C-alpha positions as CSV (number, residue, x, y, z in Angstrom):
1,M,-60.6,-123.4,-25.2
2,G,-62.9,-126.2,-24.1
3,N,-66.2,-126.8,-22.5
4,A,-65.4,-125.4,-19.1
5,L,-67.4,-122.4,-17.9
6,G,-65.6,-119.3,-18.8
7,S,-63.6,-120.8,-21.7
8,T,-62.9,-118.5,-24.5
9,Y,-62.7,-118.9,-28.3
10,A,-60.8,-116.7,-30.8
11,F,-61.7,-116.5,-34.5
12,D,-59.3,-114.9,-36.9
13,L,-61.4,-113.0,-39.5
14,T,-58.6,-111.4,-41.4
15,A,-59.1,-113.4,-44.6
16,M,-62.8,-113.0,-44.5
17,V,-62.6,-109.2,-44.0
18,Q,-60.1,-109.0,-46.9
19,R,-62.5,-111.0,-49.2
20,T,-65.3,-108.7,-48.2
21,V,-63.3,-105.6,-49.0
22,N,-62.3,-107.1,-52.3
23,G,-66.0,-107.3,-53.2
24,E,-66.1,-111.1,-53.5
25,F,-69.5,-111.4,-51.8
26,G,-71.2,-108.6,-53.8
27,S,-71.5,-106.3,-50.8
28,R,-69.1,-104.7,-48.3
29,Y,-71.7,-105.1,-45.5
30,T,-71.2,-108.8,-44.6
31,R,-72.7,-110.6,-41.6
32,L,-71.0,-113.5,-39.9
33,A,-72.8,-116.4,-38.2
34,L,-71.4,-119.0,-35.8
35,V,-72.8,-122.5,-36.6
36,D,-72.1,-125.6,-34.6
37,T,-71.7,-128.5,-37.1
38,G,-70.5,-131.0,-34.5
39,G,-72.4,-134.0,-33.2
40,S,-75.4,-133.7,-30.9
41,S,-74.6,-134.5,-27.3
42,I,-74.6,-133.0,-23.8
43,G,-70.8,-132.7,-23.9
44,S,-70.8,-130.8,-27.2
45,Y,-73.2,-128.1,-26.0
46,K,-71.8,-124.6,-25.9
47,E,-73.5,-121.3,-25.1
48,F,-71.9,-118.0,-25.7
49,H,-72.6,-114.7,-24.0
50,S,-74.2,-112.0,-26.1
51,T,-73.2,-108.3,-26.4
52,R,-75.9,-107.6,-23.8
53,A,-74.5,-109.9,-21.1
54,A,-74.7,-108.4,-17.6
55,N,-71.0,-109.3,-17.0
56,T,-69.3,-106.9,-19.4
57,A,-66.1,-109.0,-19.3
58,A,-68.0,-112.0,-20.8
59,R,-69.3,-110.1,-23.8
60,P,-67.7,-111.0,-27.2
61,R,-65.0,-108.6,-28.4
62,L,-63.9,-107.5,-31.8
63,V,-60.1,-106.9,-31.7
64,I,-58.7,-104.9,-34.6
65,T,-54.9,-105.1,-35.0
66,Y,-53.4,-102.4,-37.2
67,V,-50.2,-103.2,-39.0
68,T,-48.2,-100.5,-40.6
69,S,-46.8,-101.6,-43.9
70,A,-46.1,-100.2,-47.4
71,P,-49.0,-100.6,-49.8
72,P,-48.4,-103.2,-52.6
73,P,-46.7,-101.7,-55.7
74,P,-49.0,-100.8,-58.6
75,V,-49.6,-103.5,-61.2
76,T,-50.4,-102.9,-64.8
77,I,-53.1,-104.8,-66.8
78,R,-53.4,-104.8,-70.6
79,V,-56.9,-105.2,-72.0
80,M,-58.0,-105.6,-75.6
81,Q,-61.4,-104.6,-77.1
82,W,-62.0,-106.0,-80.6
83,N,-64.9,-106.7,-82.9
84,M,-63.3,-109.7,-84.6
85,H,-66.0,-109.9,-87.4
86,K,-66.5,-113.6,-87.0
87,T,-62.8,-114.2,-87.9
88,K,-63.5,-113.0,-91.4
89,G,-60.6,-110.9,-92.7
90,S,-60.4,-108.2,-95.4
91,D,-59.6,-111.1,-97.9
92,G,-63.1,-112.6,-97.2
93,I,-61.6,-115.7,-95.5
94,C,-62.7,-117.0,-92.1
95,N,-59.5,-117.7,-90.2
96,P,-59.7,-118.3,-86.4
97,D,-55.9,-119.0,-86.3
98,R,-55.2,-115.6,-87.7
99,T,-57.5,-114.1,-85.2
100,A,-55.8,-115.9,-82.3
101,N,-52.3,-114.8,-83.7
102,T,-53.5,-111.2,-83.7
103,I,-54.5,-111.4,-80.0
104,V,-51.3,-113.1,-78.9
105,A,-49.2,-110.4,-80.7
106,Q,-50.7,-107.7,-78.4
107,N,-49.5,-109.4,-75.2
108,V,-52.7,-108.8,-73.3
109,Q,-54.2,-110.4,-70.2
110,V,-57.9,-109.6,-70.9
111,V,-59.8,-109.7,-74.2
112,S,-63.3,-108.5,-75.1
113,L,-64.5,-109.9,-78.4
114,N,-67.6,-109.0,-80.4
115,E,-69.3,-110.7,-83.3
116,V,-68.5,-114.2,-82.1
117,N,-70.5,-116.9,-83.7
118,F,-72.0,-119.8,-81.7
119,F,-72.9,-122.6,-84.1
120,S,-74.1,-120.1,-86.6
121,G,-73.0,-118.0,-89.6
122,T,-70.7,-118.8,-92.5
123,C,-67.7,-119.0,-90.3
124,A,-68.9,-121.2,-87.5
125,W,-72.0,-123.3,-88.5
126,T,-70.6,-126.4,-86.7
127,F,-68.7,-125.1,-83.7
128,D,-68.5,-122.5,-80.9
129,M,-66.2,-119.8,-82.2
130,G,-65.4,-118.4,-78.7
131,A,-64.3,-121.8,-77.4
132,K,-62.2,-122.2,-80.6
133,I,-60.4,-119.0,-80.0
134,Q,-59.9,-119.9,-76.3
135,G,-58.3,-123.2,-77.3
136,L,-56.0,-121.6,-79.9
137,L,-54.8,-119.0,-77.4
138,Q,-54.0,-121.8,-74.9
139,Q,-52.1,-123.7,-77.6
140,K,-50.1,-120.6,-78.7
141,T,-49.3,-119.2,-75.2
142,G,-49.1,-122.3,-73.1
143,L,-51.3,-120.6,-70.6
144,T,-54.8,-121.1,-69.2
145,W,-57.4,-118.7,-70.6
146,Y,-60.7,-118.4,-68.9
147,L,-63.9,-117.7,-70.9
148,Q,-67.3,-116.1,-70.3
149,N,-69.7,-115.4,-73.1
150,V,-73.2,-114.2,-73.9
151,N,-74.9,-115.8,-76.8
152,A,-77.5,-113.4,-78.2
153,G,-79.2,-115.4,-81.0
154,G,-76.1,-117.2,-82.3
155,V,-73.8,-114.1,-82.4
156,G,-72.5,-112.7,-79.1
157,N,-69.7,-111.4,-77.0
158,V,-66.8,-113.2,-75.3
159,L,-64.5,-112.2,-72.4
160,L,-61.2,-114.1,-72.2
161,S,-58.8,-113.6,-69.2
162,L,-55.5,-115.0,-68.0
163,Y,-56.7,-114.1,-64.5
164,P,-59.1,-116.8,-63.0
165,P,-62.5,-115.4,-62.5
166,T,-64.0,-114.8,-59.1
167,S,-67.4,-114.4,-60.7
168,S,-68.9,-114.6,-64.2
169,S,-72.4,-114.0,-65.6
170,S,-74.3,-112.5,-68.5
171,T,-77.5,-110.8,-69.4
172,L,-79.6,-110.1,-72.5
173,V,-80.8,-106.7,-73.4
174,D,-83.6,-105.7,-75.8
175,F,-83.4,-106.4,-79.5
176,G,-81.1,-109.4,-79.5
177,R,-78.0,-108.1,-77.7
178,G,-76.2,-109.0,-74.5
179,V,-73.5,-108.3,-72.0
180,A,-70.9,-110.7,-70.6
181,Q,-69.3,-110.2,-67.2
182,M,-66.3,-111.5,-65.4
183,G,-64.7,-110.5,-62.1
184,I,-61.0,-110.9,-61.6
185,V,-58.5,-110.1,-58.8
186,V,-55.6,-107.8,-59.8
187,N,-53.2,-106.6,-57.2
188,G,-55.6,-107.8,-54.5
189,R,-58.5,-105.9,-55.9
190,I,-61.6,-107.1,-57.6
191,I,-62.1,-105.6,-61.1
192,N,-65.3,-106.3,-62.9
193,L,-65.0,-106.7,-66.7
194,F,-67.8,-106.4,-69.3
195,S,-68.2,-106.9,-73.0
196,T,-71.1,-105.8,-75.1
197,H,-72.1,-105.0,-78.7
198,V,-74.8,-102.4,-79.5
199,E,-77.0,-102.3,-82.6
200,Y,-75.8,-100.6,-85.8
201,D,-78.8,-100.7,-88.2
202,N,-81.5,-99.3,-86.0
203,A,-80.4,-96.1,-84.3
204,S,-83.6,-96.0,-82.1
205,W,-82.5,-99.3,-80.4
206,R,-79.0,-98.0,-79.3
207,P,-80.0,-95.8,-76.4
208,I,-82.3,-98.5,-75.1
209,Q,-79.5,-101.2,-75.2
210,I,-76.9,-98.9,-73.8
211,S,-79.1,-97.8,-70.9
212,E,-80.0,-101.4,-70.1
213,A,-76.3,-102.4,-70.2
214,V,-75.3,-99.5,-68.0
215,N,-78.0,-100.2,-65.4
216,W,-77.1,-103.9,-65.2
217,V,-73.4,-103.2,-64.8
218,L,-74.3,-101.2,-61.7
219,N,-75.0,-104.5,-59.9
220,F,-71.3,-105.2,-59.7
221,S,-68.7,-103.5,-57.5
222,E,-66.2,-101.0,-58.8
223,P,-63.8,-100.6,-60.3
224,R,-65.3,-101.6,-63.6
225,I,-64.0,-101.8,-67.2
226,V,-66.7,-101.8,-69.8
227,M,-65.6,-102.7,-73.3
228,G,-67.5,-103.1,-76.6
229,D,-68.5,-102.0,-80.0
230,F,-71.1,-99.3,-79.3
231,N,-71.7,-98.4,-83.0
232,T,-71.9,-94.7,-82.2
233,S,-69.5,-91.8,-82.3
234,P,-68.5,-89.5,-79.5
235,A,-70.6,-86.4,-79.0
236,T,-73.8,-88.3,-79.7
237,T,-76.6,-88.7,-77.1
238,D,-76.0,-92.5,-77.3
239,Y,-72.4,-92.1,-76.3
240,A,-73.3,-89.7,-73.5
241,I,-75.4,-92.4,-71.7
242,I,-72.2,-94.3,-70.8
243,G,-69.5,-91.7,-71.6
244,T,-70.7,-89.4,-68.8
245,V,-70.6,-92.2,-66.3
246,Y,-67.3,-93.8,-67.2
247,G,-64.0,-92.5,-68.5
248,D,-63.3,-93.0,-72.2
249,A,-59.8,-94.5,-72.4
250,W,-59.0,-92.9,-75.8
251,V,-60.1,-89.5,-74.7
252,A,-58.2,-89.7,-71.4
253,A,-55.0,-91.0,-73.0
254,S,-55.2,-88.3,-75.7
255,S,-55.4,-85.6,-73.0
256,A,-52.4,-87.2,-71.2
257,G,-50.4,-87.6,-74.4
258,T,-50.3,-91.4,-74.2
259,A,-52.7,-92.3,-77.0
260,T,-51.2,-93.7,-80.2
261,A,-52.8,-95.1,-83.4
262,Y,-51.3,-96.4,-86.6
263,N,-54.0,-94.4,-88.5
264,G,-53.4,-91.3,-86.5
265,T,-57.0,-90.8,-85.5
266,G,-57.9,-93.7,-83.2
267,A,-60.8,-94.7,-85.5
268,T,-61.6,-98.4,-85.3
269,H,-64.0,-98.9,-88.2
270,G,-63.4,-96.9,-91.3
271,A,-63.3,-93.3,-90.2
272,S,-65.4,-93.9,-87.1
273,R,-64.4,-94.6,-83.5
274,F,-67.0,-97.3,-82.6
275,D,-65.0,-99.5,-80.3
276,Y,-64.4,-98.3,-76.7
277,V,-62.8,-99.1,-73.4
278,F,-64.6,-97.3,-70.6
279,S,-63.6,-97.5,-67.0
280,S,-64.6,-96.3,-63.5
281,K,-63.3,-92.9,-62.5
282,L,-61.4,-94.0,-59.4
283,P,-57.8,-93.5,-58.2
284,T,-57.4,-97.2,-57.7
285,L,-57.7,-97.8,-61.5
286,T,-55.8,-95.3,-63.6
287,L,-55.2,-95.3,-67.3
288,Q,-51.6,-95.5,-68.5
289,S,-51.9,-95.6,-72.3
290,V,-54.1,-96.6,-75.2
291,N,-53.1,-97.8,-78.7
292,V,-54.9,-98.7,-81.9
293,P,-52.4,-101.0,-83.5
294,D,-51.9,-102.0,-87.1
295,T,-52.9,-105.6,-87.4
296,G,-52.5,-105.9,-91.1
297,V,-50.1,-108.5,-92.6
298,N,-49.2,-107.9,-96.3
299,G,-52.1,-105.6,-96.6
300,V,-54.7,-108.1,-95.3
301,Y,-56.5,-107.3,-92.1
302,P,-58.0,-110.0,-89.8
303,S,-61.3,-108.0,-89.3
304,D,-63.2,-105.0,-90.5
305,H,-62.5,-103.4,-87.1
306,D,-59.3,-102.4,-85.5
307,P,-58.7,-103.4,-81.8
308,V,-58.2,-101.0,-78.9
309,I,-55.4,-101.8,-76.4
310,A,-55.6,-100.1,-73.0
311,V,-53.1,-100.4,-70.2
312,F,-54.4,-99.7,-66.7
313,I,-52.5,-99.2,-63.4
314,V,-54.2,-101.1,-60.5
315,K,-53.3,-99.7,-57.1
């Protein structure tokens, strides 16, 4: 090392390569640039040979060192998809504390919430309901919860995670709906999470919103977990737009014999299965189990929807 002619410099790119593989830069084709940030003087001048140098010994070299080691053991992650109905329970009472207690009881690390009011509606005219739930979860668990939301006209979606995000964003789709995104690292691997809520009243809007959401999600690296209230049943053309691209956790767990539901059917809104956890079909992210739990207390339910709890194995 130094300024003498023929001096060599070595740069360890291991950490940079790992971050690239993890998808932290949005692409696995990453270029590196060498920038001199030192002072301007004759003594600080350095000139490096290129890959076309006549003296082959002077050309820069990329040295790859292979280390044989056991892969890290698989890690499980519990995610929760829930339309929380603005915290309004079956008793007609808005109760954010009850909503937070329901989430804590499921012992999850990631939560997707729909029908979250932002300074709007009878349950949250004067405050941000997503931030309220975040604060309550932190009080009740003693842990830091990270939040990303999308506010689509006062009512939107929220992602909450115990894993610190490597990225977070959101987008709006047609007819007043949106998608929230958060990237997290689990077992050394970037997983991109999404939360959305599709139109119920106007059936002609659903395929448009689902298509826009699916296309936007493609901007993020796999594996992906896409959660939400899609307001459509399996076997519909609306469902097929996303259900043919991603694995439906309930369907996969039912086939594997690891799906359970207090109601025996997996329905999440009356007799309908409207709430879904979809995921990339990759061996690095495999489904372990799915459960639709009974969240009622003394016959009172915290929402008009039941949550879906999915457990994934991250390799």
